[in-house]
Backbone as CSV, one residue per row, in Angstrom:
resi,resn,N_x,N_y,N_z,CA_x,CA_y,CA_z,C_x,C_y,C_z
1,MET,-0.282,-2.446,-24.135,-2.030,-1.871,-23.537,-2.112,-0.781,-24.093
2,THR,-3.081,-0.470,-24.675,-3.817,0.615,-25.522,-3.635,1.864,-24.595
3,ARG,-3.563,2.974,-25.194,-3.375,3.970,-24.168,-4.938,4.534,-23.861
4,MET,-5.132,5.211,-22.579,-6.525,5.872,-22.539,-6.426,6.930,-23.371
5,MET,-7.999,7.013,-24.003,-7.931,8.305,-24.986,-8.895,9.569,-23.880
6,ILE,-8.338,10.748,-24.211,-8.910,11.693,-23.492,-9.716,12.827,-24.610
7,ARG,-11.024,12.987,-24.202,-11.552,13.851,-24.893,-11.839,15.219,-23.975
8,ARG,-11.087,16.222,-24.252,-11.205,17.391,-23.637,-12.404,18.147,-23.589
9,SER,-12.870,18.969,-22.504,-14.207,19.820,-22.734,-14.209,20.881,-23.908
10,HIS,-13.274,21.485,-23.939,-12.912,22.395,-25.001,-13.205,21.944,-26.660
11,GLU,-13.056,20.344,-26.593,-12.994,19.992,-28.153,-14.368,19.711,-28.417
12,ARG,-15.522,19.573,-27.619,-16.846,19.225,-27.802,-17.554,20.594,-28.517
13,GLY,-18.650,20.209,-29.128,-19.729,20.860,-29.877,-20.362,21.855,-28.762
14,PHE,-20.364,23.125,-29.319,-21.381,23.995,-28.278,-22.470,24.879,-29.019
15,ALA,-23.395,25.080,-28.407,-24.627,25.701,-29.322,-24.997,26.796,-28.168
16,ASP,-25.298,27.706,-28.125,-25.637,29.009,-27.448,-26.994,29.553,-28.152
17,HIS,-28.278,29.107,-27.483,-29.486,29.414,-27.869,-30.307,30.697,-27.186
18,GLY,-29.276,31.135,-26.589,-29.798,32.433,-25.559,-30.403,31.537,-24.387
19,TRP,-31.659,31.055,-24.247,-32.339,30.197,-23.230,-31.503,28.976,-22.663
20,LEU,-30.831,28.649,-23.938,-30.213,27.414,-23.520,-28.676,27.544,-23.955
21,ARG,-27.852,27.011,-23.113,-26.410,26.884,-23.366,-26.126,25.555,-23.540
22,SER,-25.421,24.660,-24.313,-25.277,23.288,-24.491,-24.279,22.883,-25.054
23,TYR,-23.316,22.093,-24.394,-22.090,21.523,-24.893,-22.566,19.986,-25.086
24,HIS,-21.681,19.482,-26.588,-22.249,18.347,-26.964,-20.921,17.399,-27.118
25,THR,-20.897,16.504,-26.254,-19.746,15.371,-26.192,-19.772,14.836,-27.852
26,PHE,-20.918,14.503,-28.284,-20.955,13.772,-29.347,-21.918,14.319,-30.653
27,SER,-21.824,14.277,-31.921,-22.620,15.000,-32.798,-23.994,14.995,-32.509
28,PHE,-24.826,16.388,-32.423,-26.062,16.567,-31.915,-26.420,17.637,-32.735
29,ALA,-27.899,17.680,-33.123,-28.092,19.167,-33.850,-27.516,19.576,-34.950
30,ASP,-26.990,20.815,-35.007,-25.850,21.408,-35.947,-24.757,20.988,-35.849
31,TYR,-24.184,20.331,-34.686,-23.091,19.964,-34.425,-22.644,18.640,-35.085
32,HIS,-21.831,18.558,-35.865,-21.281,17.233,-36.701,-20.142,16.952,-36.665
33,ASP,-19.467,15.873,-36.302,-18.060,15.211,-36.132,-17.964,13.916,-36.402
34,PRO,-17.567,13.741,-37.489,-17.795,12.033,-37.852,-16.845,11.245,-36.791
35,ARG,-16.016,11.767,-36.072,-15.331,11.354,-35.279,-15.916,10.676,-34.162
36,PHE,-16.940,11.545,-33.714,-17.517,11.543,-32.636,-19.064,11.488,-32.757
37,MET,-19.637,10.270,-33.229,-21.049,10.143,-33.584,-21.651,9.284,-32.613
38,GLY,-21.036,8.973,-31.677,-21.264,8.269,-30.277,-19.996,7.439,-29.947
39,PHE,-20.409,6.560,-28.891,-19.227,5.466,-28.475,-19.976,4.108,-28.097
40,ARG,-19.796,3.287,-28.782,-20.544,1.960,-28.953,-22.110,2.361,-28.800
41,VAL,-22.885,1.918,-27.737,-24.093,2.148,-27.650,-24.624,3.335,-26.858
42,LEU,-23.443,4.404,-26.494,-23.756,5.612,-26.061,-23.782,6.342,-27.191
43,ARG,-24.914,7.394,-27.153,-24.981,8.241,-28.308,-24.992,9.399,-27.932
44,VAL,-25.650,9.784,-26.856,-25.461,11.516,-26.837,-25.047,11.719,-25.369
45,ILE,-24.416,12.728,-24.898,-23.867,13.229,-23.448,-23.992,14.682,-23.683
46,ASN,-25.507,15.610,-23.571,-25.254,16.792,-23.523,-25.149,17.503,-22.356
47,GLU,-24.150,18.513,-21.833,-24.290,19.347,-20.923,-25.297,20.384,-21.043
48,ASP,-26.225,20.606,-20.414,-26.852,22.048,-20.755,-27.253,22.775,-19.708
49,ARG,-27.660,23.942,-19.845,-27.879,25.023,-18.752,-28.994,25.828,-19.681
50,VAL,-30.120,25.833,-18.611,-31.475,26.156,-19.105,-31.713,27.747,-18.240
51,GLN,-32.205,28.616,-18.893,-32.450,29.975,-18.258,-33.557,29.882,-17.343
52,PRO,-33.840,30.496,-16.012,-34.656,30.340,-15.485,-36.088,30.418,-16.317
53,GLY,-37.242,29.627,-15.998,-38.617,29.487,-16.541,-38.638,28.929,-18.065
54,GLN,-37.368,28.893,-18.675,-37.340,28.390,-19.926,-37.066,26.955,-20.021
55,GLY,-37.301,26.296,-21.303,-37.135,24.854,-21.361,-37.494,24.138,-22.760
56,PHE,-37.474,22.997,-23.080,-37.768,22.165,-24.099,-39.473,22.043,-24.278
57,PRO,-39.916,22.794,-25.100,-41.403,22.419,-25.601,-41.826,21.107,-25.941
58,THR,-42.921,20.791,-25.968,-43.151,19.237,-26.118,-42.713,19.062,-27.445
59,HIS,-42.074,17.609,-27.514,-41.510,16.812,-28.665,-41.608,15.678,-28.429
60,GLY,-41.041,14.817,-29.581,-41.139,13.423,-29.689,-39.854,12.621,-29.742
61,HIS,-39.659,11.612,-29.527,-38.617,10.690,-29.342,-39.247,9.291,-29.742
62,ARG,-38.288,8.478,-30.595,-38.506,6.824,-30.312,-37.219,6.113,-30.110
63,ASP,-37.427,5.122,-29.995,-36.504,4.069,-29.747,-34.799,4.667,-29.293
64,MET,-35.064,4.918,-27.915,-33.950,5.666,-27.414,-34.364,5.558,-25.781
65,GLU,-32.948,5.327,-25.019,-33.273,5.230,-23.844,-32.365,6.597,-23.592
66,ILE,-33.287,7.479,-22.579,-32.888,8.969,-22.161,-32.739,8.945,-21.005
67,LEU,-31.705,9.409,-20.325,-31.746,9.278,-18.790,-31.328,10.897,-18.698
68,SER,-31.691,11.534,-17.745,-31.337,12.915,-17.451,-30.837,12.878,-15.919
69,TYR,-29.731,13.766,-15.370,-29.078,13.968,-14.390,-28.640,15.341,-14.154
70,VAL,-29.350,15.628,-12.871,-29.499,17.116,-12.824,-28.342,17.402,-11.869
71,LEU,-27.421,18.369,-11.964,-26.265,18.713,-11.031,-26.683,20.040,-10.207
72,ASP,-27.521,20.982,-10.934,-27.869,22.048,-9.911,-29.155,22.497,-10.316
73,GLY,-30.092,23.112,-9.677,-31.231,23.372,-10.238,-32.249,22.526,-10.197
74,ALA,-33.529,22.700,-10.782,-34.653,21.644,-10.831,-35.148,21.640,-12.298
75,MET,-35.383,20.455,-12.798,-35.936,20.455,-14.078,-37.612,19.853,-13.985
76,GLU,-38.472,20.522,-14.413,-39.980,20.051,-14.535,-40.376,19.112,-15.553
77,HIS,-40.593,17.698,-15.721,-40.866,17.056,-16.666,-42.507,16.798,-16.802
78,ARG,-42.622,16.621,-17.914,-44.579,16.058,-18.480,-44.230,15.318,-19.552
79,ASP,-44.916,14.389,-19.418,-45.101,13.304,-21.003,-46.342,12.814,-21.118
80,SER,-46.466,12.102,-22.342,-47.499,11.857,-22.942,-47.935,10.705,-22.399
81,LEU,-47.355,9.857,-21.308,-47.653,8.933,-20.646,-48.443,8.985,-19.492
82,GLY,-48.422,10.450,-19.301,-49.241,10.784,-17.904,-48.043,11.191,-17.034
83,ASN,-46.807,11.082,-16.932,-45.958,11.448,-15.949,-45.892,13.004,-15.887
84,GLY,-45.543,13.378,-14.663,-45.485,14.763,-14.086,-44.323,14.606,-13.010
85,SER,-43.350,15.358,-12.799,-42.215,15.152,-11.984,-41.295,16.122,-12.003
86,ILE,-40.409,16.702,-10.786,-39.553,17.411,-10.678,-38.138,16.449,-10.551
87,ILE,-37.305,16.927,-11.135,-36.001,16.238,-11.173,-35.074,16.972,-10.504
88,ARG,-34.630,16.969,-9.305,-33.451,17.556,-8.687,-32.089,16.781,-8.470
89,PRO,-31.094,17.574,-8.257,-29.765,17.042,-8.128,-29.688,15.772,-7.178
90,GLY,-29.261,14.655,-7.881,-29.442,13.266,-6.989,-30.475,12.480,-7.485
91,ASP,-31.171,12.897,-8.446,-32.300,12.226,-9.045,-31.659,11.567,-10.376
92,VAL,-31.979,10.313,-10.776,-31.810,10.029,-12.435,-33.141,9.412,-12.871
93,GLN,-33.560,10.406,-13.697,-34.815,10.102,-14.621,-34.320,9.170,-15.844
94,ARG,-35.296,8.270,-15.978,-35.096,7.221,-17.230,-36.565,7.186,-17.893
95,MET,-36.486,7.738,-19.168,-37.456,7.605,-20.175,-37.389,6.877,-21.484
96,SER,-37.814,5.831,-21.469,-37.674,4.692,-22.432,-38.912,5.434,-23.699
97,ALA,-38.035,5.856,-24.857,-39.021,6.249,-25.877,-39.730,5.055,-26.546
98,GLY,-38.865,4.107,-26.933,-39.782,2.827,-27.396,-40.323,3.374,-28.842
99,THR,-41.658,2.971,-28.814,-42.695,3.221,-30.029,-42.942,4.582,-30.232
100,GLY,-42.762,5.629,-29.015,-42.951,6.859,-29.356,-43.459,7.509,-28.020
101,VAL,-42.924,8.508,-27.898,-43.437,9.368,-26.582,-43.302,10.800,-26.594
102,ARG,-44.067,11.812,-26.183,-43.838,13.201,-26.255,-43.532,13.504,-24.967
103,HIS,-42.407,14.534,-24.854,-42.580,15.218,-23.317,-41.997,16.539,-23.522
104,SER,-42.001,17.141,-22.252,-41.350,18.532,-22.137,-40.378,18.799,-21.014
105,GLU,-39.379,19.613,-21.006,-38.601,19.583,-19.634,-38.295,21.262,-19.764
106,PHE,-38.611,21.732,-18.593,-38.466,23.062,-18.406,-37.680,23.348,-16.978
107,ASN,-37.272,24.222,-17.100,-36.630,24.898,-15.530,-37.564,24.864,-14.556
108,ALA,-37.346,24.566,-13.565,-38.642,24.482,-12.344,-38.589,25.794,-11.457
109,PHE,-37.789,26.897,-11.854,-37.232,27.853,-11.058,-37.407,28.974,-12.039
110,ARG,-37.446,30.139,-11.393,-37.599,31.364,-11.859,-36.682,32.363,-11.702
111,ASP,-35.485,31.718,-10.856,-34.584,32.918,-10.397,-33.046,32.124,-10.394
112,ARG,-33.195,31.035,-10.992,-31.765,30.457,-11.256,-31.985,29.445,-12.321
113,VAL,-30.852,29.108,-13.146,-30.190,28.477,-13.959,-30.636,26.747,-13.533
114,VAL,-30.940,25.651,-14.506,-30.634,24.385,-14.060,-29.965,24.059,-15.049
115,HIS,-28.919,23.174,-14.258,-27.685,22.760,-14.796,-27.722,21.199,-14.920
116,PHE,-27.810,20.406,-16.111,-28.128,19.039,-16.170,-27.491,18.397,-17.407
117,LEU,-27.327,17.060,-17.464,-26.639,16.203,-18.246,-27.925,15.242,-19.047
118,GLN,-28.039,15.474,-20.424,-28.845,14.681,-21.042,-28.163,13.428,-21.774
119,ILE,-28.516,12.381,-21.515,-27.497,10.984,-22.008,-28.808,10.324,-22.824
120,TRP,-28.326,10.033,-24.001,-29.040,8.908,-24.744,-28.111,7.697,-25.108
121,ILE,-28.771,6.538,-24.757,-28.295,5.357,-25.199,-29.352,4.359,-26.186
122,VAL,-28.669,3.999,-26.744,-29.431,3.201,-27.949,-29.906,1.676,-27.478
123,PRO,-31.202,1.378,-27.461,-31.704,0.269,-26.893,-31.104,-1.073,-27.425
124,ASP,-31.458,-2.092,-26.975,-31.051,-3.497,-27.896,-31.834,-3.839,-29.072
125,ARG,-33.008,-3.159,-29.113,-33.980,-3.338,-30.138,-34.840,-2.216,-30.383
126,ALA,-35.388,-2.377,-31.349,-36.517,-1.225,-31.382,-37.724,-1.789,-31.178
127,GLY,-38.807,-0.726,-30.939,-40.119,-1.219,-30.689,-40.808,-1.660,-29.225
128,TYR,-39.773,-1.132,-28.055,-40.308,-1.202,-26.943,-41.471,-0.402,-26.357
129,THR,-42.306,-0.932,-25.744,-43.396,-0.206,-25.301,-42.709,1.209,-24.237
130,PRO,-43.378,2.358,-24.560,-42.465,3.231,-23.631,-42.828,3.308,-22.232
131,GLY,-41.583,3.580,-21.588,-41.829,3.541,-20.156,-41.098,4.774,-19.297
132,TYR,-41.203,4.828,-18.227,-40.574,5.947,-17.313,-40.359,5.601,-15.970
133,GLU,-39.393,6.081,-15.343,-38.804,5.926,-14.179,-37.884,7.006,-13.603
134,GLN,-37.951,7.054,-12.382,-37.073,8.310,-11.450,-36.741,7.700,-10.256
135,LYS,-35.342,7.803,-9.828,-35.195,7.278,-8.732,-34.024,8.215,-7.919
136,GLU,-34.003,8.485,-6.715,-32.901,9.257,-5.895,-31.777,8.647,-5.421
137,PHE,-30.691,8.982,-5.574,-29.397,8.622,-5.285,-28.522,9.540,-4.327
138,THR,-28.448,9.496,-3.186,-28.061,10.441,-2.279,-26.414,10.470,-2.273
139,GLU,-26.029,11.634,-1.607,-24.520,11.804,-1.677,-23.792,10.868,-1.019
140,ALA,-24.465,10.191,-0.192,-23.696,9.309,0.919,-23.560,7.923,0.083
141,ASP,-24.530,7.667,-1.188,-24.532,6.524,-1.813,-23.261,6.822,-2.840
142,LYS,-23.313,8.020,-3.240,-22.084,8.158,-4.542,-20.500,8.530,-3.592
143,ARG,-20.667,8.766,-2.230,-19.222,9.166,-1.818,-18.451,8.379,-1.927
144,GLY,-16.977,8.758,-2.523,-15.833,7.806,-2.548,-16.101,6.240,-3.185
145,ARG,-16.935,6.319,-4.171,-17.309,5.165,-4.747,-18.123,5.265,-5.854
146,LEU,-18.465,4.022,-6.639,-19.045,3.957,-7.805,-20.373,3.343,-7.736
147,CYS,-21.450,4.204,-7.465,-22.606,3.880,-7.312,-23.553,3.637,-8.729
148,LEU,-23.960,2.291,-8.717,-24.717,1.869,-10.019,-26.119,2.655,-9.920
149,VAL,-26.038,3.229,-11.236,-27.449,4.122,-11.334,-28.738,3.515,-12.634
150,ALA,-27.885,3.277,-13.301,-28.543,2.639,-14.469,-28.120,1.206,-14.940
151,SER,-28.826,0.197,-15.118,-28.545,-1.248,-15.639,-29.602,-1.847,-16.236
152,ARG,-29.380,-2.885,-17.114,-30.591,-3.652,-17.595,-31.628,-4.031,-16.562
153,ASP,-31.273,-5.004,-15.613,-31.943,-5.517,-14.655,-32.118,-4.818,-13.296
154,GLY,-31.921,-3.554,-13.522,-32.625,-2.565,-12.238,-31.827,-2.985,-10.872
155,ARG,-30.383,-3.634,-10.867,-29.757,-4.382,-9.511,-29.422,-3.077,-8.848
156,GLU,-29.066,-3.566,-7.526,-28.815,-2.308,-6.694,-29.683,-1.281,-6.519
157,GLY,-30.684,-1.220,-7.027,-32.007,-0.214,-6.904,-31.650,0.651,-7.981
158,SER,-30.969,0.592,-9.163,-30.584,1.197,-10.616,-31.805,1.584,-11.139
159,VAL,-32.149,2.485,-12.067,-33.163,2.503,-12.807,-32.984,1.578,-13.837
160,ARG,-33.988,1.269,-14.847,-33.838,-0.018,-15.607,-33.937,0.371,-17.255
161,VAL,-32.811,-0.029,-17.967,-32.669,0.392,-19.261,-32.557,-0.771,-20.157
162,HIS,-33.121,-0.578,-21.497,-33.119,-1.723,-22.475,-31.947,-2.077,-23.180
163,GLN,-30.983,-2.149,-22.425,-29.730,-2.151,-23.205,-28.561,-2.788,-21.848
164,ASP,-27.550,-3.506,-22.348,-26.596,-4.231,-21.520,-25.662,-3.172,-21.102
165,VAL,-26.111,-2.300,-20.082,-25.157,-1.204,-19.867,-24.944,-1.114,-18.243
166,GLY,-23.873,-0.459,-17.639,-24.120,-0.098,-16.455,-23.509,1.263,-16.421
167,VAL,-24.738,2.270,-15.399,-23.736,3.482,-15.590,-23.840,3.976,-14.030
168,TYR,-22.733,4.562,-13.813,-22.189,4.620,-12.444,-22.036,6.004,-11.971
169,ALA,-22.446,6.340,-10.792,-22.044,7.740,-10.407,-21.149,7.716,-9.166
170,GLY,-20.180,8.896,-9.208,-19.297,8.719,-8.227,-18.982,10.378,-7.738
171,LEU,-18.851,10.546,-6.477,-18.226,11.762,-5.924,-17.300,11.632,-5.346
172,PHE,-15.954,12.536,-5.490,-14.826,11.972,-4.886,-14.045,13.296,-4.365
173,GLY,-13.785,13.341,-3.176,-13.171,14.571,-2.731,-11.567,14.423,-2.502
174,ARG,-10.666,15.394,-2.385,-9.495,15.144,-2.587,-8.886,13.860,-1.914
175,GLY,-8.258,12.875,-2.692,-7.775,11.574,-2.035,-8.689,10.388,-1.831
176,GLU,-9.894,10.840,-2.238,-10.980,9.883,-2.183,-10.736,8.939,-3.654
177,HIS,-10.806,7.664,-3.604,-10.732,6.861,-4.826,-11.475,5.636,-5.156
178,ALA,-11.687,5.285,-6.302,-12.305,3.875,-6.623,-11.539,3.550,-7.539
179,LEU,-11.482,1.978,-7.803,-11.121,1.148,-8.907,-11.675,0.746,-9.615
180,TRP,-11.583,0.715,-10.931,-12.495,0.229,-11.913,-11.868,-0.856,-12.901
181,GLN,-12.168,-2.485,-13.062,-11.721,-3.018,-13.983,-12.539,-2.900,-14.987
182,VAL,-12.154,-2.894,-16.363,-12.992,-3.170,-17.532,-13.124,-4.501,-17.830
183,PRO,-14.256,-4.996,-17.675,-14.694,-6.511,-18.160,-14.073,-7.062,-19.463
184,ASP,-14.080,-8.355,-19.599,-13.511,-8.516,-20.977,-14.621,-8.306,-22.123
185,GLY,-14.079,-7.824,-23.632,-15.336,-7.310,-24.605,-15.946,-6.108,-24.133
186,ARG,-15.680,-5.371,-23.155,-16.263,-4.307,-22.899,-15.437,-2.845,-23.019
187,ALA,-16.057,-1.504,-22.887,-15.173,-0.505,-22.624,-15.624,0.269,-21.852
188,ALA,-15.119,1.461,-21.132,-15.883,2.405,-20.514,-15.247,3.632,-20.990
189,TRP,-16.442,4.790,-20.771,-16.260,6.118,-20.974,-16.779,6.497,-19.582
190,ILE,-15.776,7.632,-19.382,-15.790,8.203,-18.079,-16.172,9.509,-18.352
191,HIS,-17.059,10.314,-17.893,-17.437,11.903,-18.021,-17.183,12.596,-16.782
192,VAL,-16.541,13.675,-16.583,-16.555,14.533,-15.407,-17.358,15.417,-15.542
193,ALA,-18.615,15.347,-14.706,-19.383,16.260,-14.637,-19.337,17.461,-13.953
194,ARG,-18.513,17.509,-12.870,-17.864,18.757,-12.377,-16.735,18.442,-11.424
195,GLY,-16.073,19.538,-10.900,-14.777,19.492,-10.279,-13.720,18.947,-11.095
196,SER,-12.711,18.217,-10.557,-11.583,17.431,-11.087,-11.252,15.961,-10.556
197,VAL,-10.815,15.166,-11.447,-10.450,13.959,-10.785,-9.150,13.540,-11.472
198,ASP,-8.232,12.607,-10.971,-7.286,11.969,-11.547,-7.449,10.620,-11.894
199,ILE,-7.175,10.248,-13.271,-7.577,8.853,-13.644,-6.053,8.406,-14.162
200,ASP,-5.661,7.407,-13.274,-4.409,6.713,-13.858,-3.229,7.703,-14.413
201,GLY,-3.125,8.608,-13.378,-2.093,9.836,-13.387,-2.380,11.050,-14.506
202,THR,-3.589,10.983,-15.088,-4.046,11.778,-15.712,-4.959,12.970,-15.246
203,LEU,-4.793,14.235,-15.153,-5.726,15.272,-14.163,-6.768,15.631,-15.512
204,LEU,-8.168,15.367,-15.182,-9.263,15.495,-15.969,-10.233,16.526,-14.997
205,LEU,-11.078,17.702,-15.936,-11.615,18.835,-15.379,-13.044,18.763,-15.825
206,ALA,-13.681,19.384,-15.193,-15.205,19.382,-15.768,-15.259,19.330,-17.032
207,GLY,-16.066,18.507,-17.592,-16.673,18.322,-18.988,-15.648,17.457,-19.806
208,ASP,-14.549,16.987,-19.262,-13.805,16.095,-19.931,-14.140,14.786,-19.997
209,ALA,-13.305,13.743,-20.735,-13.763,12.270,-20.640,-12.659,11.554,-20.828
210,ALA,-12.813,10.364,-20.519,-11.777,9.637,-20.815,-12.235,8.205,-21.217
211,VAL,-11.407,7.724,-22.158,-12.088,6.196,-22.665,-11.060,5.372,-22.343
212,ILE,-11.561,4.214,-21.528,-10.855,3.182,-21.584,-11.077,1.992,-22.453
213,PRO,-10.540,1.677,-23.705,-11.096,0.727,-24.572,-10.672,-0.922,-24.612
214,GLU,-10.409,-0.988,-23.351,-10.108,-2.343,-23.337,-9.705,-2.839,-21.910
215,PRO,-10.035,-4.220,-21.558,-9.817,-4.794,-20.322,-8.550,-4.067,-19.538
216,ARG,-8.620,-3.654,-18.506,-7.576,-3.054,-17.767,-8.146,-2.271,-16.715
217,PRO,-7.263,-2.533,-15.258,-7.613,-1.759,-14.054,-7.342,-0.415,-14.161
218,SER,-8.373,0.515,-13.576,-8.066,2.173,-13.436,-8.190,2.481,-12.253
219,LYS,-7.496,3.528,-11.698,-7.872,4.118,-10.375,-8.415,5.616,-10.629
220,ILE,-9.480,6.015,-10.058,-10.108,7.272,-10.194,-10.040,7.746,-8.900
221,THR,-9.325,9.230,-8.842,-8.954,9.586,-7.689,-9.678,11.497,-7.559
222,GLY,-10.107,11.528,-6.616,-10.630,13.431,-6.346,-9.451,13.943,-6.424
223,VAL,-9.602,14.996,-6.812,-8.635,16.494,-6.868,-9.438,17.371,-6.185
224,GLU,-10.250,17.872,-6.934,-11.072,19.231,-6.152,-12.489,18.763,-6.390
225,GLU,-13.237,17.856,-5.496,-14.482,17.642,-5.504,-14.985,17.117,-6.879
226,GLY,-14.532,16.165,-7.580,-15.102,15.848,-8.708,-16.321,14.961,-8.424
227,GLU,-17.179,14.881,-9.631,-18.216,14.307,-9.750,-18.472,13.530,-11.229
228,ILE,-18.165,12.114,-11.145,-18.031,11.765,-12.477,-19.487,10.455,-12.829
229,LEU,-19.390,10.320,-14.164,-20.553,9.392,-14.516,-19.497,8.404,-15.490
230,LEU,-19.842,6.965,-14.876,-18.709,6.017,-15.681,-19.928,5.179,-16.431
231,PHE,-19.786,5.032,-17.706,-20.615,4.199,-18.594,-19.590,3.048,-18.727
232,ASP,-20.527,1.808,-18.439,-19.786,0.545,-18.746,-20.346,0.053,-19.932
233,LEU,-19.853,-0.310,-20.927,-20.665,-0.400,-22.395,-20.108,-1.574,-23.135
234,PRO,-21.198,-2.491,-23.796,-20.925,-3.342,-24.536,-20.155,-3.379,-25.642
């Protein structure tokens, strides 16, 4: 059996722009590591902290499925499709860039930092019509289990993405656990968003990631109120 690969938080790329502090799990912007250009169809996991009242001015994307997952604070979203919303903890936002979309993201607060994950998934083909979706997943939905938050077919109330992936979110207090079996022909990337968890006897802290590269069962156990995202990837 292949060993689980661990990518520690301190191994990620980092950029400090003053208004933005960003950790890059994979190569992004000025951070380049040929060993980490993405994993299968998972292209970007950026852990961003945006200062009060600051944000990303209007800019464009094409042919990418973009998920935003807020951990603390609130993010204000506007786009060229006419959408305007506030993204809060528990919300999952999906923007399909497709043939082209322009958007902006700003910290909705003037007195606190917003902390969120920006995730890019490569779609199964180019040229989709741009689209937008946002749904709330409560703490109860994620407590002690893996809650499906994004999928190709929108099953179990998840947001829809144009790729054969499953994105799961879980909250695990001390001793709470869930089991995951990697299906044949697939792999899992597990990102610890905050707190700490034990995966198959290995302690992972906030910002760490584990790769399960082949079919095998794994046990995810909370240590200190851990919050994770698990990506089931083709």
